[in-house]
C-alpha positions in Angstrom: 0.0 0.0 0.0 1.3 3.5 -0.8 3.0 5.1 2.1 2.7 8.6 0.7 -1.0 8.9 1.6 -1.9 11.1 4.5 -5.3 12.0 5.9 -8.0 11.1 3.3 -11.5 9.9 3.2 -12.0 6.1 3.3 -12.9 4.8 -0.2 -14.4 1.5 -1.3 -13.4 -1.0 1.4 -9.9 0.3 2.0 -9.4 1.4 5.6 -7.3 4.3 6.8 -4.6 2.0 8.0 -2.1 3.3 5.4 0.9 1.3 6.3 0.1 -2.3 6.4 2.7 -3.8 8.1 0.3 0.2 6.7 -7.8 -3.0 5.2 -17.3 -16.2 6.4 -16.0 -19.2 5.3 -15.1 -21.6 8.1 -11.9 -23.5 8.0 -12.8 -26.9 6.7 -11.9 -29.9 8.8 -9.7 -32.9 7.9 -9.6 -36.5 8.8 -7.5 -37.4 11.9 -4.9 -39.2 9.8 -4.5 -36.3 7.4 -4.4 -33.8 10.2 -1.6 -35.7 11.9 0.4 -36.1 8.7 0.0 -32.4 7.8 0.9 -31.3 11.3 4.0 -33.4 11.3 5.0 -32.1 7.8 4.4 -28.5 8.9 6.5 -28.9 11.9 9.3 -30.5 9.9 9.2 -27.7 7.3 9.2 -25.0 10.0 12.2 -26.6 11.8 14.1 -26.7 8.5 13.2 -23.1 7.7 14.4 -21.9 11.0 17.6 -23.9 10.7 18.3 -22.5 7.3 17.5 -19.0 8.2 14.0 -17.4 8.3 10.7 -19.1 8.8 8.6 -18.4 5.7 5.4 -19.2 7.6 6.1 -16.5 10.2 3.0 -14.5 11.2 3.4 -10.8 11.7 0.3 -8.7 12.3 -1.2 -6.4 14.9 -0.8 -8.9 17.7 2.2 -10.9 16.6 5.6 -9.2 16.6 8.5 -9.7 14.1 11.0 -12.2 15.7 13.9 -10.3 17.3 16.6 -11.9 15.2 14.7 -11.6 11.9 16.5 -8.7 10.3 19.9 -10.3 11.1 18.9 -13.5 9.2 17.1 -11.9 6.3 18.7 -12.0 2.9 17.4 -9.4 0.4 17.9 -8.0 -3.1 17.2 -4.4 -4.1 16.1 -3.3 -7.5 14.6 -0.2 -9.2 11.0 -0.4 -10.4 9.4 1.3 -13.5 8.8 4.6 -11.6 12.4 4.7 -10.4 11.8 3.8 -6.8 14.2 1.4 -5.0 12.5 -1.7 -3.7 14.0 -4.2 -1.3 12.7 -7.8 -1.3 13.6 -11.1 0.4 15.7 -13.2 -2.1 13.4 -16.2 -2.6 10.3 -14.0 -2.7 11.8 -11.9 -5.4 12.7 -14.9 -7.5 9.1 -16.2 -7.2 7.8 -12.8 -8.0 9.8 -12.7 -11.3 8.3 -16.0 -12.3 4.8 -14.8 -11.4 5.4 -11.6 -13.4 6.6 -13.5 -16.4 3.5 -15.8 -16.3 1.2 -12.8 -16.0 2.7 -11.2 -19.0 1.7 -14.2 -21.1 -1.9 -13.1 -20.4 -1.2 -9.5 -21.2 -1.0 -8.4 -17.5 1.9 -6.2 -16.5 2.8 -5.5 -12.9 5.7 -4.1 -10.9 6.6 -3.8 -7.2 5.5 -0.7 -5.4 7.1 -1.7 -2.1 8.2 -4.7 -0.1 10.6 -4.7 2.8 10.4 -1.9 5.3 12.8 -2.0 8.3 11.6 -1.6 11.8 13.8 1.6 12.0 12.0 3.0 8.9 8.6 2.2 10.3 9.6 4.0 13.5 10.6 7.1 11.4 7.2 7.0 9.6 5.4 6.7 13.0 7.4 9.7 14.3 6.6 11.8 11.2 2.9 11.0 11.5 3.0 11.8 15.2 4.6 15.1 14.6 2.3 16.0 11.7 -1.1 14.7 13.1 -0.6 13.8 16.7 0.0 10.6 18.6 -3.6 9.4 18.5 -4.0 9.7 14.8 -0.6 8.1 14.2 -1.5 5.1 16.4 -4.7 4.6 14.4 -3.2 4.9 10.9 0.4 3.6 11.1 1.3 0.0 12.0 3.2 -0.2 15.2 7.0 -0.6 14.5 7.8 -4.3 14.8 4.2 -5.4 13.9 4.2 -4.6 10.2 4.2 -7.6 7.8 6.4 -5.5 5.5 9.3 -5.9 8.0 9.5 -9.5 6.8 10.5 -8.7 3.2 7.9 -11.4 2.2 5.0 -8.9 1.8 4.8 -7.4 -1.7 2.7 -4.5 -2.9 2.0 -4.7 -6.6 1.0 -1.9 -9.0 -0.3 -2.2 -12.5 1.0 -1.1 -15.8 -2.0 -0.6 -18.2 -1.5 0.5 -21.8 2.0 1.5 -20.9 0.9 3.7 -18.0 1.9 3.1 -14.4 -1.2 2.8 -12.2 0.1 3.3 -8.7 -2.6 5.0 -6.6 -4.9 2.8 -4.6 -8.1 4.5 -5.7 -7.1 3.9 -9.4 -5.9 0.4 -9.0 -9.0 -0.9 -7.2 -11.0 -0.3 -10.4 -9.2 -3.0 -12.4 -11.1 -5.9 -10.9 -10.7 -8.2 -13.9 -6.9 -7.7 -13.9 -6.7 -8.5 -10.1 -8.8 -11.6 -10.6 -6.2 -12.8 -13.2 -3.3 -12.0 -10.8 -4.9 -13.7 -7.8 -5.6 -16.9 -9.8 -1.9 -17.4 -10.3 -0.5 -16.5 -6.9 -0.6 -19.9 -5.3 1.3 -21.4 -8.2 4.4 -19.5 -7.1 4.0 -19.8 -3.3 2.0 -16.5 -2.8 -1.3 -15.8 -1.1 -3.6 -12.8 -1.1 -3.0 -11.5 2.4 -6.0 -9.2 3.2 -9.3 -10.7 2.0 -12.5 -8.8 1.5 -14.8 -9.3 4.5 -12.1 -10.7 6.8 -11.0 -7.4 8.3 -11.9 -8.6 11.8 -9.3 -11.3 11.4 -6.5 -9.7 9.5 -7.0 -6.2 10.9 -6.8 -4.6 7.5 -9.3 -3.8 4.7 -9.2 -5.6 1.3 -6.0 -4.9 -0.6 -5.9 -6.7 -4.0 -2.3 -5.6 -4.4 -0.9 -6.9 -1.1 0.5 -10.4 -1.6 2.5 -12.6 0.8 5.2 -15.2 0.0 5.1 -18.4 2.1 7.5 -20.5 0.0 5.1 -23.5 -0.2 2.9 -24.0 -3.3 0.8 -26.7 -1.7 0.0 -24.6 1.4 -0.6 -21.6 -0.7 -3.2 -23.5 -2.7 -4.9 -24.8 0.4 -5.2 -21.3 1.8 -6.4 -19.9 -1.6 -8.9 -22.7 -2.4 -10.5 -22.6 1.0 -10.8 -18.8 0.9 -9.2 -18.5 4.4 -6.8 -16.0 5.9 -3.2 -16.8 6.9 -4.3 -16.4 10.5 -7.0 -19.1 10.1 -4.6 -21.5 8.4 -2.2 -21.2 11.3 -4.9 -21.7 13.8 -4.7 -18.2 15.2 -8.2 -17.3 14.3 -11.6 -18.9 13.7 -14.4 -17.5 11.6 -18.1 -17.8 12.1 -21.0 -16.9 9.8 -20.8 -13.2 10.5 -24.2 -11.4 10.4 -24.3 -7.6 9.8 -27.5 -5.6 10.3 -27.2 -2.1 9.0 -30.8 -1.2 9.9 -32.5 1.7 8.2 -30.9 5.0 8.5 -32.2 8.4 7.3 -28.8 10.0 8.1 -26.2 7.7 6.6 -26.1 5.8 3.4 -25.4 2.0 3.3 -21.9 2.8 2.1 -21.3 5.2 5.0 -22.2 2.4 7.5 -20.2 -0.2 5.6 -17.1 2.0 5.9 -17.7 2.3 9.6 -18.1 -1.4 10.0 -14.8 -2.0 8.3 -13.1 0.2 10.8 -14.8 -1.6 13.6 -13.7 -4.9 12.3 -10.1 -3.8 11.8 -10.1 -2.8 15.5 -11.7 -6.1 16.5 -8.7 -8.0 15.0 -6.8 -6.9 18.1 -8.9 -9.5 20.1 -6.9 -12.4 18.7 -8.8 -15.7 18.7 -12.2 -14.1 19.4 -15.0 -15.2 17.1 -17.1 -12.3 15.9 -20.7 -13.4 15.2 -23.0 -10.3 14.9 -22.7 -6.6 14.2 -25.8 -4.3 14.5 -26.3 -0.6 13.8 -27.7 1.1 17.0 -29.8 3.4 15.0 -30.0 7.1 14.2 -31.2 7.9 17.7 -27.6 8.0 19.0 -26.6 10.9 16.7 -27.3 13.6 19.3 -25.5 16.8 20.3 -24.9 15.2 23.7 -23.1 12.2 22.2 -21.2 14.3 19.7 -20.0 16.5 22.5 -19.0 13.4 24.5 -17.1 11.9 21.6 -15.2 15.1 20.9 -14.0 15.2 24.6 -12.2 12.0 23.9 -10.3 13.5 21.0 -10.6 17.3 21.2 -8.3 17.9 18.2 -10.5 15.8 15.8 -13.6 18.0 15.9 -15.9 15.2 14.8 -19.2 16.2 13.2 -20.9 12.7 13.0 -21.2 9.8 15.3 -22.4 6.2 15.1 -22.8 3.3 17.4 -22.8 -0.5 16.7 -23.4 -3.5 18.9 -21.4 -6.7 18.5 -21.7 -10.3 19.8 -18.6 -12.4 20.0 -16.9 -15.3 21.9 -13.5 -15.0 23.4 -10.8 -17.7 23.5 -9.6 -19.4 26.6 -6.5 -17.2 26.7 -7.2 -13.5 26.6 -3.9 -12.4 28.1 -3.0 -8.9 27.0 -6.6 -7.7 26.7 -9.3 -6.6 29.1 -11.6 -9.4 28.0 -12.8 -12.3 30.1 -11.6 -15.7 28.8 -14.0 -18.1 27.2 -16.8 -15.6 27.5 -19.9 -14.9 25.3 -20.1 -11.1 24.9 -23.5 -9.6 23.9 -24.3 -6.1 22.9 -20.6 -5.0 23.2 -20.6 -1.3 22.2 -18.5 0.4 19.5 -18.6 4.2 19.0 -17.1 5.7 15.8 -17.0 9.3 14.6 -15.8 11.3 11.6 -15.5 14.7 10.2 -16.9 15.8 6.8 -13.4 15.4 5.2 -12.2 12.2 6.8 -13.1 8.6 7.3 -14.6 6.9 10.4 -12.4 6.4 13.5 -13.1 4.0 16.4 -13.2 6.4 19.4 -14.6 4.2 22.2 -15.6 0.6 22.7 -16.6 -1.8 25.5 -19.6 -2.0 27.8 
């Protein structure tokens, strides 16, 4: 995802989390024998990867930090893309990308790499810049915490399109080329890549749908399983479970369906911090909460924001047995858990308050 974007209105289903690393299909079961064999094979592969260097199945997200010794072990290559930007990529991921790129060109699809590896030090610099420009609260909401960005791994690649000889690098422009992205996504697994941030899975990944953000896992078979089942990397690794999520947007005379959908995406991205919790229901609280009293209350929580609109949603979810690091009760069924979001006329929704 482009790192040059600052405060801007949320569009389509892309959230304001600009620096991934800057957006329900249950995990299918297996027979006991197959599960045992796959588990043993996965363990063996992971041990070998760690012995050789990095673990290509490493999970880095909002709740899982980059291993401390990762940057020491990482081997990368650096090249210049078509818009003259220097891009650093993990070696094997880059080799696989070149094969993917060559295959796509046979179908008339041309891509290049917008970004890949970003060091922890660089992420900290970006965080500092955003904090200085917009304040600590906004920076915390829009920039991935240093150490928790998948881009640190060098295995996360952001693509951009080249259409009719023109570089298409802006997110709002790229999102329009759905047919091209479908072609790209259909070939990812053949080269050990997965689409990392799936549409509708924001409550698991913590990010909105990004058709350009792919992840190398160095295993074609695993990539095909993840792709064919339509599951997230977190689900495949057993870090998350997905229920048949029901969303009730109600009937609003104030907000459009798109307005409420954008708010729900932000809510879901925040919910991803409750690792292992299963989100079941999201319900719009209704227009009645949009009062001067509530707006005044919301603005007290973030005086610099000067919010002009407010919404409330209720959620139902179940927590895992281990909720360490959160304020949630373990193995608990939460009902009507509140989420308050607000926005100004020029910016997207922000989660301002949540809980009972």
